[in-house]
N, C-alpha and C positions, 0 to 999 in steps of 0.2 A: 486434934482431928484423928480419926481413927482411921487406918490404910487399909484397903481392899484389893485383891487380885482381879475383882468384877466389876464390871463399868456399864453404866448405861449403854444400851447398843450391842453388847455381847449375846452371841447364843451360849445356852446353858442347856445342862439335862439334871433332873429333879432326881435324888440318890436316896431318898425318904420319905416318907409320909404317904398321905392318900395319892397323891399325885405321880408317885417311885414312876421312873423311867419317861416321862413325858418330858417334852424341849421345848423352849421359846426363846423370844427375844426379852431381855431385860429392859425394862419400862423406865424404872426409878431404883436407884440405891439411898435406903433410908440408913445413914448412917449412923444416927444417935441412938438408931434401936437396933441396929446390926442385922438388918432386913432387906428382902428385894422384893419388887413386885415384876411377876413375870408372865409376860403375856401367854393366856389362854391356860394358866396354871394356878390351881387353889381358886376358882372361881365360890364367890358367894350371891345370895342373895339380896338386894335393897329393895325394903319398901318405901317408896315414896310417895308426898304426897305432889298433887299436880302443881305445877313453877315454871317457868319462862322457859327452862330447858326440857322440861318433860310435860307440855300442858296436857297430856291425858296424865300422868302418874303412873300409878302402878309397880310390878314388881320387876326389876333390873339387875341383871348380871353382871358382876364387875368384877376384876381379879383383887383378891386380898393377900398381903404381904406375906412372904415365909421367910424363915429365918435364911440367914446367907451360909449356914455351915450345911444344908441340905440341897444344894445345888453345886456342881464343877461346870465349869468352863468346857466348853465344847471344842472340838477341833476339826478341821474341815471335814474327814472322814466322820463325824458323828459320834467320836469316843471321847469320855470324858477325861483330861488330862490336868496336869498340876502346873502350877503356873512359876517360872523363873524370872529372875530381871537380871538383864546385864547392860552395859553401856557401850552402845557403839556409834564411833563417831560423835561423843560429844553429848549425845541423845540416850534416854534411859527407855530400852524397849523392854517388852513382854514375851516370852516365848514359850513354847512348849517344852515342859523336860522329856517326856519319852522321844519325841520326834525332832526339836532341836527347830523346827519352824517357828517364825516371827508370829505374834498375833497381830493382827490389825484391830 
């Protein structure tokens, strides 16, 4: 299985594409396709028929996936950071390489 520095729930900033500069929370990581779904980024329109979830049907806006290389993890100050890994007290943790602070 592939390993990524970005996990579900992380705050990220988009560094390439039409949504460059936007920030959001990672909703899902698609490991087999190297892609992530970020809240409020890469919105697409889906035309749907009426069903039990959407009795009216119509056009629904939802997030589409973007390649994981087009997002960077964001630290508390809102800047993009590179991720490092180290072991502290027998636990592997992620930390921001620029500031050295732990990423929760």
